[in-house]
C-alpha positions in Angstrom: 0.0 0.1 -0.3 1.5 3.5 -1.0 -0.1 6.5 1.3 0.1 9.7 -1.2 -0.1 11.8 2.1 2.7 10.4 3.4 4.4 9.2 0.6 5.2 6.2 2.4 4.9 2.3 1.1 3.6 -0.6 3.5 4.0 -4.5 3.0 0.4 -5.7 3.9 0.8 -9.2 3.6 3.5 -11.6 4.3 2.8 -14.8 3.6 1.1 -17.3 1.0 2.0 -18.4 -2.5 0.2 -15.6 -4.6 -1.5 -12.8 -3.5 -3.4 -10.8 -6.1 -6.8 -8.6 -7.4 -6.2 -6.6 -4.2 -9.1 -3.9 -4.1 -9.5 -0.7 -1.3 -12.3 1.1 0.2 -11.9 3.3 3.1 -9.4 1.3 5.7 -10.3 -1.9 4.5 -8.2 -3.5 2.0 -9.0 -7.0 0.4 -7.4 -9.5 -1.6 -7.2 -13.5 -3.1 -4.6 -15.5 -1.6 -3.8 -19.0 -3.3 -2.1 -20.6 -0.2 -4.7 -23.1 0.8 -6.6 -23.3 -2.6 -8.0 -19.9 -2.3 -9.2 -17.6 0.4 -9.8 -14.1 0.9 -8.2 -11.8 3.5 -9.5 -8.4 4.7 -7.0 -6.4 6.4 -8.0 -3.0 8.5 -5.6 -0.7 7.8 -6.5 1.4 11.3 -6.0 -2.1 13.5 -3.8 -4.1 11.4 -6.1 -7.0 11.6 -6.1 -9.6 8.7 -9.3 -11.7 8.4 -9.7 -14.4 6.3 -13.0 -16.0 4.3 -11.8 -19.5 3.5 -13.1 -21.3 0.4 -12.3 -21.6 -3.0 -12.9 -18.0 -3.5 -11.0 -15.1 -5.5 -11.2 -11.6 -6.7 -12.9 -9.7 -4.4 -14.3 -6.3 -4.5 -15.2 -4.0 -1.5 -18.0 -1.3 -0.9 -18.5 0.0 3.0 -18.7 -3.0 4.9 -19.4 -5.3 2.3 -17.1 -7.5 0.3 -17.9 -9.4 -2.9 -16.5 -12.3 -4.0 -16.9 -15.3 -6.6 -16.5 -19.0 -4.8 -16.8 -22.1 -7.1 -18.2 -19.7 -9.8 -20.9 -18.3 -7.7 -21.0 -14.7 -6.5 -20.9 -14.4 -2.5 -21.3 -11.3 -0.4 -19.5 -10.9 3.1 -21.0 -8.8 5.5 -18.2 -7.4 7.7 -20.3 -5.9 10.6 -22.0 -9.2 10.9 -19.5 -11.6 10.0 -22.7 -13.0 8.0 -22.0 -15.0 4.2 -24.5 -14.7 1.7 -24.3 -16.6 -1.8 -26.0 -14.2 -4.0 -26.2 -16.2 -7.7 -28.1 -19.7 -7.7 -25.3 -21.1 -10.0 -22.3 -20.3 -11.8 -20.1 -20.0 -13.9 -20.0 -16.4 -13.2 -16.5 -14.5 -12.5 -15.7 -10.9 -11.4 -17.9 -8.9 -9.5 -18.1 -5.5 -8.5 -19.9 -3.7 -6.0 -21.1 0.1 -5.9 -23.6 0.7 -2.9 -26.2 -1.9 -2.9 -25.7 -3.0 -6.8 -23.5 -5.8 -7.6 -22.4 -6.5 -10.9 -20.5 -9.6 -12.3 -19.8 -11.2 -16.2 -21.9 -14.5 -16.1 -22.2 -17.7 -18.9 -26.2 -17.7 -19.9 -25.0 -21.0 -21.7 -22.9 -22.4 -24.4 -20.0 -19.8 -23.7 -22.3 -16.9 -24.0 -20.9 -14.4 -21.6 -23.1 -11.5 -20.8 -23.2 -8.4 -17.7 -25.5 -9.1 -14.8 -26.4 -6.6 -11.8 -28.6 -7.7 -8.5 -29.9 -5.2 -6.3 -29.4 -6.0 -2.5 -32.0 -4.0 -1.6 -35.3 -5.4 -3.9 -33.0 -8.8 -4.3 -33.7 -8.8 -8.0 -31.5 -10.2 -10.7 -31.1 -8.5 -13.8 -29.2 -9.2 -17.2 -27.7 -6.2 -18.9 -26.4 -7.5 -22.2 -27.4 -10.0 -24.3 -24.9 -10.1 -26.9 -22.9 -13.0 -25.2 -19.8 -11.8 -25.5 -19.5 -9.4 -22.4 -16.7 -9.1 -19.7 -15.0 -7.1 -17.4 -17.5 -5.1 -15.7 -17.2 -2.6 -13.2 -19.7 -0.3 -11.4 -19.7 3.4 -9.9 -22.7 5.5 -9.4 -25.9 4.5 -11.5 -23.2 3.5 -14.4 -21.8 -0.2 -15.1 -18.8 -0.4 -18.0 -17.9 -3.6 -19.5 -15.9 -4.5 -22.7 -18.0 -6.7 -25.4 -17.1 -7.8 -28.9 -20.4 -7.9 -30.4 -19.0 -6.0 -33.4 -16.0 -7.8 -34.1 -13.5 -6.1 -31.9 -13.7 -5.4 -28.5 -15.1 -2.1 -27.2 -16.0 -0.5 -24.3 -20.1 0.0 -23.2 -21.7 1.8 -20.5 -24.9 1.1 -19.1 -27.4 3.6 -16.9 -29.2 1.7 -14.4 -31.2 4.8 -13.9 -32.4 4.9 -17.3 -31.8 1.5 -18.8 -29.8 2.7 -21.7 -26.7 1.3 -23.0 -24.1 3.3 -25.0 -21.2 2.4 -26.9 -17.9 4.3 -25.7 -15.3 3.0 -28.0 -15.9 1.9 -32.1 -12.2 1.7 -33.2 -10.6 -1.4 -34.4 -8.2 -1.7 -31.4 -8.9 -3.7 -28.4 -9.9 -1.8 -25.7 -10.5 -4.1 -22.4 -10.5 -4.0 -18.6 -12.0 -0.3 -17.9 -12.5 1.5 -14.6 -14.8 4.4 -14.1 -15.1 7.0 -11.3 -17.8 9.8 -11.5 -17.9 11.2 -15.3 -14.2 9.5 -16.1 -13.8 5.8 -17.9 -10.5 4.2 -18.1 -9.4 1.6 -19.9 -6.4 -0.3 -21.6 -6.0 -0.1 -25.5 -3.7 -2.3 -27.4 -3.3 0.3 -30.0 -4.3 -1.9 -33.0 -0.8 -3.9 -32.8 -0.2 -7.5 -31.7 3.2 -6.9 -30.8 3.5 -8.5 -27.3 2.1 -5.5 -25.3 4.7 -2.8 -26.4 2.2 -0.6 -27.7 -0.5 -0.9 -25.0 -1.8 2.2 -23.5 -3.9 3.8 -21.1 -6.9 6.2 -22.3 -9.7 8.1 -20.9 -12.9 8.9 -21.9 -15.0 11.6 -20.0 -18.8 11.7 -20.0 -19.5 15.2 -19.6 -17.3 16.6 -22.4 -17.3 13.6 -24.4 -13.7 13.9 -25.3 -11.2 11.1 -25.6 -7.4 11.3 -24.6 -4.7 9.0 -23.7 -3.0 8.8 -20.0 0.3 6.8 -20.4 3.1 8.4 -22.4 4.4 5.0 -23.7 3.6 1.4 -23.8 3.0 -1.4 -21.9 0.6 -0.2 -19.8 -1.9 -2.4 -18.4 -4.4 -2.7 -15.6 -5.7 1.1 -15.3 -7.6 1.8 -11.9 -9.1 5.3 -11.1 -10.1 7.3 -7.9 -10.8 11.0 -8.0 -8.3 12.9 -10.4 -5.9 10.2 -9.9 -5.4 6.8 -12.3 -3.2 4.4 -11.9 -1.6 1.6 -13.9 0.9 -1.5 -14.6 3.9 -0.8 -16.5 6.0 -3.6 -18.1 9.6 -2.8 -18.8 12.0 -4.1 -21.6 12.7 -7.0 -19.1 9.1 -7.5 -18.6 9.6 -6.1 -14.7 6.3 -4.4 -13.4 5.9 -1.0 -12.0 3.3 1.4 -11.0 2.4 4.8 -12.3 0.1 7.5 -11.6 -1.3 10.3 -13.5 -3.2 13.1 -12.0 -5.9 15.0 -14.3 -8.1 17.8 -14.0 -10.9 16.3 -12.2 -12.7 18.1 -9.5 -13.1 16.1 -6.3 -16.4 14.9 -4.9 -17.8 16.8 -2.5 -19.3 15.9 1.1 -22.7 15.4 0.8 -25.2 18.0 2.9 -28.4 16.2 4.4 -31.9 17.9 3.3 -35.6 16.4 3.2 -39.3 17.4 3.0 -42.3 15.7 3.8 -45.7 15.2 2.3 -47.5 16.2 5.4 -45.8 17.0 8.6 -49.2 16.8 10.9 -52.7 14.9 10.7 -54.4 12.0 12.7 -53.0 8.1 13.2 -52.5 6.6 10.9 -51.1 9.1 9.3 -49.2 8.0 5.6 -46.3 10.5 5.2 -44.2 10.5 2.0 -40.4 11.5 2.8 -38.2 13.3 -0.4 -34.3 13.3 0.2 -33.1 16.8 -1.1 -29.4 16.1 0.0 -27.2 18.2 -2.2 -23.7 16.2 -3.3 -25.0 13.3 -4.9 -25.5 11.3 -1.8 -25.2 7.3 -2.5 -26.5 5.8 0.6 -29.5 7.0 3.2 -30.7 6.0 6.1 -33.9 7.2 7.4 -34.7 7.5 11.2 -39.0 8.4 12.1 -38.5 8.7 15.5 -40.6 5.7 16.9 -37.3 3.4 16.7 -38.0 2.2 12.8 -35.4 3.4 10.1 -35.4 2.9 6.2 -32.5 3.1 4.0 -34.6 4.0 0.7 -33.8 7.2 -0.9 -37.5 8.5 -0.8 -39.3 6.5 1.7 -43.3 6.3 2.5 -44.1 5.6 5.9 -47.1 5.4 8.0 -47.3 6.7 11.4 -49.6 4.7 13.7 -49.6 6.2 17.1 -50.2 10.0 18.3 -47.2 12.0 19.2 -44.4 14.4 18.0 -41.5 12.5 16.3 -37.9 13.5 15.5 -36.8 12.5 12.0 -33.1 12.4 10.8 -31.5 11.6 7.6 -28.2 10.6 7.3 -26.5 10.7 3.7 -23.2 9.4 2.6 -20.8 9.3 -0.4 -17.4 8.6 -1.1 -16.6 12.2 0.4 -17.8 12.0 3.3 -21.4 11.9 5.6 -24.1 14.3 6.5 -27.1 14.2 8.9 -29.9 16.3 9.2 -32.3 16.4 12.4 -35.6 17.9 12.5 -37.2 17.8 15.9 -40.7 17.0 16.3 -40.9 17.3 12.4 -44.2 15.2 12.5 -47.3 15.5 14.6 -49.6 12.6 15.1 -52.9 13.6 16.5 -55.7 11.1 18.3 -58.6 10.7 16.2 -61.9 12.1 17.7 -65.3 11.3 17.3 -67.0 14.2 14.9 -68.9 16.9 16.0 -71.7 18.0 13.6 -72.1 21.7 12.0 -73.2 23.1 9.2 -74.0 26.4 7.4 -76.3 27.8 4.5 -76.7 30.3 2.1 -79.3 32.0 1.5 -81.4 30.6 4.2 -84.7 32.4 2.6 -86.5 33.2 -0.1 -88.8 32.7 -3.2 -89.6 29.1 -4.7 -87.3 27.9 -6.4 -84.6 28.6 -4.3 -81.2 27.2 -4.9 -79.2 26.8 -1.5 -75.6 26.1 -0.7 -74.9 24.0 2.2 -71.4 23.9 3.7 -70.3 21.4 6.2 -68.4 23.1 9.6 -68.2 19.8 11.2 -65.1 19.0 13.6 -62.7 16.4 13.9 -62.3 15.0 10.6 -65.3 13.5 9.5 -65.0 11.1 6.5 -68.7 10.3 5.6 -71.9 13.3 5.4 -75.5 12.5 5.2 -77.8 15.7 4.5 -81.8 15.5 4.8 -83.2 18.9 3.4 -86.3 18.3 5.1 -88.4 18.0 2.2 -87.6 14.3 1.9 -84.6 14.6 -0.2 -80.9 13.5 0.9 -77.3 14.0 -0.6 -73.9 12.4 1.0 -72.1 15.2 -0.7 -69.8 17.3 1.8 -71.0 20.3 0.7 -74.1 19.8 -1.2 -76.2 22.4 -3.3 -79.9 22.1 -2.7 -82.9 23.6 -4.4 -86.2 24.1 -2.8 -89.5 24.3 -5.5 -91.9 24.8 -2.6 -93.1 27.2 0.0 -92.6 26.4 3.7 -90.3 26.0 6.2 -87.8 23.4 6.5 -85.8 21.3 9.2 -82.3 20.6 8.2 -80.1 17.5 9.6 -76.4 16.5 8.8 -75.2 13.3 10.1 -71.1 12.9 10.2 -69.3 10.0 10.9 -65.4 8.8 11.0 -63.8 5.7 12.3 -64.1 7.0 16.1 -67.9 7.7 15.8 -70.5 9.6 14.3 -72.7 12.5 15.4 -76.2 14.7 14.3 -77.1 17.9 14.4 -80.6 19.3 13.1 -82.3 22.5 13.0 -85.6 23.2 12.7 -87.0 25.8 10.2 -83.8 26.0 9.3 -85.0 27.3 5.3 -87.9 29.4 4.7 -89.1 29.3 1.5 -91.7 31.9 0.3 -94.3 31.5 -2.2 -93.4 32.7 -5.9 
């Protein structure tokens, strides 16, 4: 491991036959170890503790507290917080898993050697096939974008799939072999053979900026392989004339991601139980994970969840959002106020209350405590279930009006004798 801030190199693993396929997230480094068949190691930089996941495992990837890898041609996920191992795919062969947030992607054989890219959403437990070409490989993911290589057109090109729009975009179209893509933000990097079968001496690293639609060469000389990108730094392996390898890095003018700023709104903040509230995330700077606390012990990791409060009370709501740059929490005390529903108390008004026939009268409900149904009696053997009905009296006389209202707690009736007075024409 090399620390850019201290310019210090540290040896992480000390034993084993072959250690490879390292990946890093935060303070955790994962890699494959072929000492005893194969296993995955997880190294905590802060505690210097090495944890081994045994099995025929290899090619790990890590995001947050989740490590994914393939084991006997199936994809597994290991939760660092719970030490729980879960099988994601039902049957192989599958290879090269990658993870971002709740999305896992991998290269899988859909039959007869047809390799396609697949996606699994941990939040919905739904698997989706991304490609159908039968020639896709080497997928990776950042945010809602999946990138991979595909030979569907006779040569290997780089493609991108947008999880949100379900749209695929071809990134490269040259006759060169372009493979092993990586992505961070709006930048995609890959390895390009330069269109020559020369033993790799012409291999170069290229970058494509999605926001500007610009492609550029990053490496200054050939024999460049296996690029990776984070922030504005691109690293790759360089093989010299004696096929000895070194690691190179280039810095591009890419703005660093900003820490998110949590913010939210609610469809309603007061009412009677049961009160259904739709919460909407309004956070800035593109958070990638969300954790809501509704104030009654319940939580959610959905971006914009709906939640029903079943008991009266005042509830403090908080939202914690994260991305690769940091974490932010927004808390609003007593944000949701849920009142106890009471039996309704009927009341009403009318306009006009007197006049010559025919007289059109507008009745208005004035009842309290949230009635949900209404029944009017206009005194002339006619009725209405509208909340605020209009009724026409066609004959002279004095009419007694009554209104019965109901809700889940009970009912109440208000009657006024001689309320409407109709004179002769």
